[in-house]
N, C-alpha and C positions, 0 to 999 in steps of 0.2 A: 517561610515554611508553607508547604502546600496545604490547602484546606480541602475538606471533603466537599463534594458537590452539594450536599444538603446545607452546608454552611454558607453557601453563596447567596442564599435568599436575603434580599436587602429591602424588602417591602415595595419594590418597584413593580407596578402592574405591567405585564407584557402581553401583547396581542400577537399570537402566532400568525405569520404570513407565509412561511415556507417551511417545508419538511424535506430534508435530504436523508436518505438511508443508504449506507454502504455496508454490505455483508460480504465476507470472504470466507471460503472454506478450502482446506487443503486435503488432498487425497493421495493415497498410494494406489496405483493402478495395477491391473492384472498383467499388463505387458511389461512390467519392470520400471515404468516411468512414474512420475509424480505429476500432480496437477493442482493448480490453484484457480478457483473460480471466484470471480467478483461480480457483484450485482449492485448497481446504483439506481436509485429512484429519486426523482424530484416531484414534489406535489405542492400545489398552492392551496390555500384555505378559501380562496374565492375563485370564481370563473376567471379564466385567463385567455386572452387572444394574443398569440404570438405576433410580434411586429411584422408587418408585411404579409400576413396570412389572413384568410377569410373565415377560418374556423375557430371555434371556441372550445377550450379544454375545460371541462366541468370541474368545479371545486372538488378536491380530493382525488381526482383522476391523475394518473402519472403523466407528467410533461416529458420526463425522461424515464425510460426503463431500459437500462443498458447492461449488457453482459459481456464479460471478457474472461477467457480461459487461457491460461498458459500451461503447456505441457513441457516438462523438463526432466532431465536426468539427475542422478545423485551428485553430479558436479555443477548443477544449476545451469546447464546449457539448455536453451529452449529448442524443443523439437517441433512444436506446433503451437499455433495461436488460433483461437476461435472467437468470433465476435457475433453479437446479435443486438439489434435494436427493436424492442417490442413497442416502445412509444417514443416519439420524438416530436419536436415542435415544428420542424420544417420538412417538406417533402425532399428537399435536397440533402437532408441528413443521411439518407440511405447511401451506403458506400463509404461512410466516414470511418469505418473500421478496416477497410482494405489495406491501408498503409501499415497496419500492425504486423502484416506478414514479413515486413523487413526485420522483425525481431528474431525470426528463426535463425538459429546458429549463435545468437548472442548469449553470453554468460551473464547471469544475474550476479552482480557483485560490484566492486569498485568501478566507478564511472558509469553506472547504470543510468542515472538521471541525465548525464550529458549525452549518452548514446540515444536516449529517448528524444531529446531535443534535436539532435542531429538527424536522426532517421525519420522522425515524424513531423513534417512541416505542418504548422498550424492551419494553413489554408486547405490542406488535404486530409486532415485527421479530426475525428470527433474529439472535441475538447474533453469531454467527460471520460471517454475511454483512455485518453492519454493521461489524465490526472490521476486515475486510479492505478496506473502502473507502478507508481512509487510505493504505495503501501502494499501492492501485490508482491513486490520483491521481499519485503519484510515478512509477509505471510508465507512466501516460499521458504525462507530460512526457518521459520517456525515449524513448517510442515516437516522439515528434515531434522529437527532438533535431536531426536533420539538417535537417528542414524549418524549424525555428525558430532555426537557428544565428546568424542575423543579430541576434537579440535580445540577444546578449552585450554589445552596445554601447548597449542601452536605458539612458536616463538619467532621473533623477528631476527634480523641479521646480528643484533647485539645480544641475542639469547634472552630477551625480555618477553614475557608472555604478551601476545598481542591483545588479549582481552583487557589488560590494564588500561584504564582511562578511555575505554570504548563506550562507556555509558555511566550513568550516576552510580549504580550499584557496584561497578568495577572501578571506581575512582581509586587512585593510589592511596588515598587516606581513609578508605572505607574498610569496614570489618571483613568483607569478602576477600579483599586482597591480603589483609593481615592473616587471615585463616589459610588461604590457598597458597600464597607466595610471600611468606613473611620477609624474605630478603628484599622484596621490592616495595614493602609497605613504607609509606612516608607519613609518620605521625604528625609532622608539621602541617599536613593537608587534612588532618582529621577534623571534621566539622564539629565534633563534640566539645 
C-alpha cells in the first residue's frame, strides 16, 4: 500500500546536495493551437566547477536552466518546437536544442518515446531537453482533457473500452470500471 510522503520519515539525517525542479504548464492559444511549456533547473548546494571548465557555478545558482515548448493541435500533432538555455555547464551546450526541430509533424501518442530516441541522437541533443519530452507528452494530454473527454468511451477492435487497464484507477477490477463499464468488470481482479 502506498504511504504518504510525510510517512516516509525514518529518522535518517539527509544533507541536500542537489535540487532539480521541473515545471510544466499547458495553454490554449489564440491561434487555435495548444502549447505545453517545460522548465527544468538544476542547482547544487555548494559551489560547483563543471569538469573540464575553468569557471565555478556558485552554490544555489542554476547549473541548468532549460526551457522547451511544444506547440500542437487538437490531434496532438506538433506544429512548432521552441527551446532555450538560460544556464548551462559547458559553452558547447548551446545548440543542444536544435535537433528538437525534428519533432515537428510528429504526433504525441503511442511510440512517442521510441521516436524521441530515434530522432534525437544523444551526441547532438541536450540530455535535459530530451528527458523532459516524456512527461511533456503527458502534460499535453492533460492540457486537452476537457476537449477530449468524449474519448473515454473509445473502443478497441473487440469493442472493449481502451481505458480499461490503462492505469491503476481504470484496472478491470476497480470501482471505476464497475461503475462505467459493468460488463467488463472482473471481480476476481478486485483488490479489496
